[in-house]
C-alpha positions as CSV (number, residue, x, y, z in Angstrom):
1,M,177.0,143.4,132.9
2,T,177.4,143.9,129.2
3,P,174.5,144.4,127.1
4,I,174.8,141.1,125.4
5,I,174.4,139.4,128.7
6,T,171.4,141.5,129.8
7,L,169.7,140.7,126.3
8,I,170.3,137.1,126.8
9,V,168.9,137.1,130.3
10,A,165.8,139.0,129.3
11,V,165.1,136.5,126.2
12,V,165.4,133.6,128.7
13,V,162.9,135.1,131.1
14,L,160.6,136.2,128.4
15,I,160.8,132.4,127.1
16,I,160.2,131.1,130.7
17,V,157.3,133.4,131.2
18,L,155.7,132.6,127.8
19,C,156.0,128.9,128.5
20,N,154.3,129.1,131.8
21,V,151.3,131.1,130.6
22,V,148.4,128.8,130.2
23,V,145.1,129.6,128.3
24,V,142.1,127.3,129.4
25,P,139.6,126.9,126.5
26,Q,135.9,127.0,127.1
27,A,134.0,123.8,128.4
28,R,137.6,122.8,129.7
29,A,139.0,122.8,133.2
30,F,142.7,122.3,134.4
31,V,143.4,120.8,137.6
32,L,146.6,122.6,139.1
33,E,149.0,120.9,141.6
34,R,151.8,123.0,143.4
35,L,154.6,121.0,144.9
36,G,152.7,117.8,144.2
37,K,149.7,118.7,146.1
38,Y,146.1,119.9,144.7
39,H,146.4,123.7,144.7
40,T,143.3,124.9,142.5
41,T,141.2,124.3,139.4
42,W,141.6,126.6,136.4
43,H,138.6,127.4,134.3
44,A,138.4,129.1,130.9
45,G,140.7,132.0,130.7
46,I,144.3,133.0,130.7
47,H,146.5,132.0,133.8
48,V,150.2,132.0,134.8
49,K,151.8,128.9,136.6
50,I,155.1,129.0,138.6
51,P,158.0,127.2,136.8
52,I,159.0,123.9,138.4
53,V,156.6,124.5,141.4
54,D,153.2,124.2,139.6
55,R,152.1,121.3,137.3
56,I,148.9,120.8,135.5
57,A,147.7,117.6,136.8
58,N,144.7,116.9,134.5
59,R,142.9,118.4,131.8
60,V,139.1,117.8,132.2
61,S,136.2,118.2,129.5
62,L,133.0,119.6,131.0
63,K,131.1,118.8,127.9
64,E,128.4,116.0,128.0
65,Q,130.2,112.8,127.0
66,V,128.5,109.7,125.3
67,L,129.9,106.4,126.1
68,D,128.9,103.6,123.9
69,F,130.0,100.2,125.5
70,E,130.2,96.8,124.0
71,P,127.3,94.3,124.3
72,Q,127.2,92.8,127.8
73,S,126.1,89.0,128.4
74,V,123.3,89.0,130.9
75,I,120.9,86.2,132.1
76,T,117.3,86.8,132.8
77,K,115.2,85.5,135.7
78,D,113.8,82.6,133.4
79,N,117.4,81.7,132.5
80,V,117.7,83.2,129.1
81,T,121.2,84.5,128.1
82,M,121.1,87.4,125.8
83,K,123.5,90.5,125.0
84,I,122.8,94.0,125.6
85,D,124.7,97.1,124.7
86,T,124.2,100.4,126.6
87,V,124.8,104.0,126.0
88,V,125.7,106.2,129.0
89,Y,125.3,109.9,128.8
90,L,127.4,111.8,131.6
91,V,129.1,115.1,132.4
92,V,131.9,116.1,134.8
93,F,130.7,118.5,137.6
94,D,133.8,118.5,139.6
95,P,137.2,118.4,138.0
96,K,138.9,117.8,141.3
97,L,136.8,114.6,142.2
98,A,137.2,113.2,138.6
99,T,141.0,113.6,138.9
100,Y,141.5,112.2,142.4
101,G,138.3,110.1,142.9
102,V,138.9,107.2,140.8
103,E,141.7,105.8,138.5
104,H,140.8,105.5,134.8
105,V,137.0,106.9,134.9
106,I,135.9,105.4,131.5
107,P,136.7,101.8,132.3
108,A,135.4,102.2,135.8
109,I,132.0,103.5,134.4
110,E,132.0,100.6,131.9
111,N,132.4,97.9,134.6
112,L,129.9,99.6,136.9
113,T,127.5,100.0,134.0
114,A,127.8,96.2,133.3
115,T,127.3,95.1,136.9
116,T,124.3,97.2,137.3
117,L,122.8,95.8,134.1
118,R,123.3,92.2,135.3
119,N,121.6,92.8,138.6
120,L,118.6,94.5,137.2
121,I,118.1,92.0,134.2
122,G,118.5,89.2,136.5
123,E,115.3,90.0,138.4
124,L,113.2,90.2,135.2
125,T,111.9,87.6,132.7
126,L,112.6,87.7,129.0
127,D,109.3,89.3,128.3
128,E,109.6,91.7,131.0
129,T,113.0,92.8,129.8
130,L,111.7,93.4,126.2
131,T,108.6,95.4,127.4
132,S,110.2,97.2,130.3
133,R,113.2,98.8,128.5
134,D,112.1,102.5,129.8
135,T,112.0,101.1,133.4
136,V,115.4,99.4,133.3
137,N,116.8,102.7,131.6
138,G,115.4,104.9,134.7
139,Q,116.5,102.6,137.3
140,M,120.0,102.3,135.7
141,Q,120.4,106.0,135.4
142,I,119.4,106.5,139.3
143,L,122.0,103.8,140.3
144,L,124.8,104.9,138.2
145,D,124.4,108.6,139.2
146,E,124.5,107.7,142.8
147,A,127.5,105.5,142.4
148,T,129.4,108.1,140.4
149,D,128.8,111.0,142.6
150,P,132.1,110.6,144.5
151,W,133.9,110.7,141.1
152,G,132.5,114.1,140.2
153,I,130.5,112.8,137.6
154,K,126.8,113.1,136.9
155,V,124.8,110.4,134.8
156,N,122.1,112.2,132.9
157,R,120.6,109.2,131.3
158,V,121.1,105.6,130.2
159,E,119.7,103.9,127.1
160,L,119.6,100.1,126.3
161,K,120.5,100.4,122.7
162,N,120.1,96.7,121.5
163,I,118.7,93.7,123.1
164,M,119.7,90.5,121.3
165,P,118.1,87.2,122.6
166,P,119.5,83.7,121.3
167,K,118.8,82.8,117.8
168,D,116.2,80.1,118.5
169,I,114.2,82.7,120.7
170,Q,114.6,85.3,118.0
171,E,113.1,82.9,115.4
172,A,110.2,82.0,117.7
173,M,109.5,85.8,118.3
174,E,109.6,86.4,114.6
175,K,107.1,83.5,114.1
176,Q,105.0,84.9,116.9
177,M,105.0,88.3,115.4
178,R,104.3,86.9,111.9
179,A,101.3,85.1,113.3
180,E,100.2,88.2,115.1
181,R,100.3,90.3,111.8
182,E,98.3,87.5,109.9
183,K,95.9,87.6,112.7
184,R,95.5,91.2,112.5
185,E,95.4,91.2,108.8
186,A,92.5,88.6,109.1
187,V,90.7,90.4,111.5
188,L,91.1,93.7,109.4
189,R,89.9,91.8,106.3
190,A,86.9,90.4,108.2
191,E,86.0,94.0,109.6
192,G,86.4,95.4,106.2
193,T,84.2,92.8,104.6
194,K,81.5,93.4,107.4
195,Q,81.7,97.1,107.0
196,A,81.2,96.7,103.4
197,E,78.0,94.4,103.8
198,I,76.6,96.9,106.4
199,L,77.3,99.8,104.0
200,K,75.7,97.8,101.1
201,A,72.5,97.0,103.2
202,T,72.4,100.5,104.5
203,G,72.5,101.8,100.8
204,E,69.7,99.4,99.8
205,K,67.7,100.4,102.7
206,E,68.0,104.0,101.8
207,A,67.4,103.4,98.2
208,T,64.1,101.5,99.2
209,V,63.1,104.3,101.3
210,L,63.8,106.7,98.7
211,R,61.8,104.9,96.3
212,A,58.9,104.5,98.6
213,E,59.1,108.3,99.3
214,A,59.2,108.9,95.5
215,A,56.0,106.7,94.9
216,K,54.2,108.3,97.9
217,Q,55.1,111.8,96.6
218,K,54.0,110.8,93.0
219,A,50.7,109.5,94.3
220,I,50.2,112.8,96.2
221,L,50.8,114.8,93.2
222,E,48.5,112.7,91.0
223,A,45.8,113.0,93.6
224,E,46.2,116.6,94.0
225,A,46.3,117.0,90.1
226,D,43.1,114.8,89.7
227,R,41.4,117.1,92.6
228,Q,42.6,120.4,90.7
229,A,41.2,119.0,87.6
230,A,37.9,118.2,89.1
231,I,37.7,121.6,90.7
232,V,38.3,123.2,87.4
233,R,35.8,121.2,85.6
234,A,33.3,121.8,88.3
235,E,34.1,125.4,88.1
236,G,33.8,125.3,84.3
237,E,30.3,123.5,84.6
238,A,29.2,126.1,87.2
239,E,30.3,128.9,84.8
240,A,28.6,127.3,81.9
241,I,25.3,126.9,83.9
242,R,25.6,130.7,85.1
243,K,26.0,131.7,81.5
244,V,23.1,129.7,80.4
245,K,20.9,131.0,83.1
246,E,22.2,134.6,82.3
247,A,21.2,134.2,78.8
248,E,17.7,132.7,79.7
249,A,17.4,135.7,81.8
250,A,18.4,138.2,79.4
251,G,16.1,136.7,76.8
252,I,13.2,136.9,79.1
253,Q,14.1,140.5,80.0
254,L,14.2,141.4,76.2
255,I,10.8,139.9,75.7
256,R,9.3,141.7,78.6
257,D,11.1,144.9,77.3
258,A,9.7,144.3,73.9
259,G,6.0,144.4,75.5
260,A,5.2,140.8,74.3
261,D,1.8,139.8,75.5
262,E,0.6,136.4,76.5
263,A,-0.4,135.5,72.9
264,V,3.2,135.9,71.8
265,L,4.4,133.8,74.5
266,R,2.1,131.0,73.6
267,L,3.1,131.3,70.1
268,R,6.8,130.9,71.2
269,S,5.6,128.0,73.3
270,L,4.0,126.4,70.3
271,S,7.1,126.9,68.2
272,A,9.2,125.0,71.0
273,L,6.6,122.0,70.7
274,A,7.1,121.9,67.1
275,E,10.8,121.5,67.4
276,V,10.3,118.7,70.1
277,A,7.8,117.0,67.7
278,Q,10.6,116.8,65.1
279,G,12.5,114.6,67.5
280,P,12.2,110.6,67.8
281,A,9.5,110.7,70.5
282,T,6.3,108.9,69.3
283,T,3.8,110.5,71.9
284,L,3.6,114.2,72.5
285,I,1.5,115.7,75.2
286,I,0.3,119.1,74.5
287,P,-1.0,121.4,77.3
288,S,-4.7,122.2,77.0
289,D,-4.2,126.0,76.7
290,L,-1.7,125.5,73.9
291,A,-4.2,122.9,72.0
292,G,-6.8,125.7,71.9
293,L,-4.3,128.1,70.7
294,A,-3.2,125.6,67.9
295,G,-6.7,125.1,66.8
296,G,-7.5,128.7,66.5
297,L,-4.2,129.2,64.5
298,A,-5.4,126.4,62.2
299,A,-8.8,127.9,61.7
300,L,-7.2,131.3,60.9
301,K,-4.8,129.7,58.3
302,E,-7.8,128.1,56.4
303,T,-9.6,131.6,56.3
304,I,-6.4,133.5,55.3
305,A,-5.2,130.8,52.6
306,P,-6.2,131.7,49.2
307,Q,-9.1,129.8,47.6
308,R,-8.0,127.3,44.9
309,P,-9.8,127.3,41.7
310,P,-12.1,124.2,41.2
311,E,-10.8,121.3,39.3
312,K,-12.3,120.6,35.6
313,P,-13.8,117.2,35.1
314,E,-12.0,114.9,33.1
315,A,-13.4,114.4,29.7
């Protein structure tokens, strides 16, 4: 074999090998058939298939998929026709079952979702449908998950995205909601007015109590001030009386210290009577002992007084 032929064969073999080397990306799985029969499932990594004998039957994504289906017409238990669109979150857990379990997986799940939704909504009234969305979601998730297990698919959750009643029912619902809002507004306004009145009455009550307390405190302070003033005045008068008595006692003591006899004391008493006589009284009562003393003093005065010269007769 010439070198040229050898080179050509080597190049052909290299091309064939390279064409049969398969790299599986992360979160993907390849289903491999050998001679038309399932052989194995390749996961992330590098793999080599046999030319002509092996064939990749399906490339499956292992990521969670979100299927947003078109709105489906359903009829409620009270014969109201509405449209509901659903969103299904699913993931493939078995690529082999997803490849050989069902033909056209997505349309099959869409039809299964529509059928399940009609069955559930048919057992509920309009009001129950509008208020039981979470319950419907949970029931649909359970039913769809059980139905898709043979297909190698797990349904993680189902959401009712939009619930669209007929136009006339929508208008009635809007009127009802508007009436409810107006009612709540009226109730809140009434409660606000009531609360304001309560606060006002409470404020007036507290103000009255505070004024009464202030008046009471004022009266207590004034009474206390009057009492203190009376005590001070009484103490002042008592102090004045004490000072007077002390002065009188000091005067008597001085007289005693000076050795004044009874005659001096009587003279002082007579002087005091003279001062009393200068007053407005018209009647003066003189003790008998002072009267004798006064008479003696008058006689003594006449004896001691100088004799006047006799008056000359007029011509």
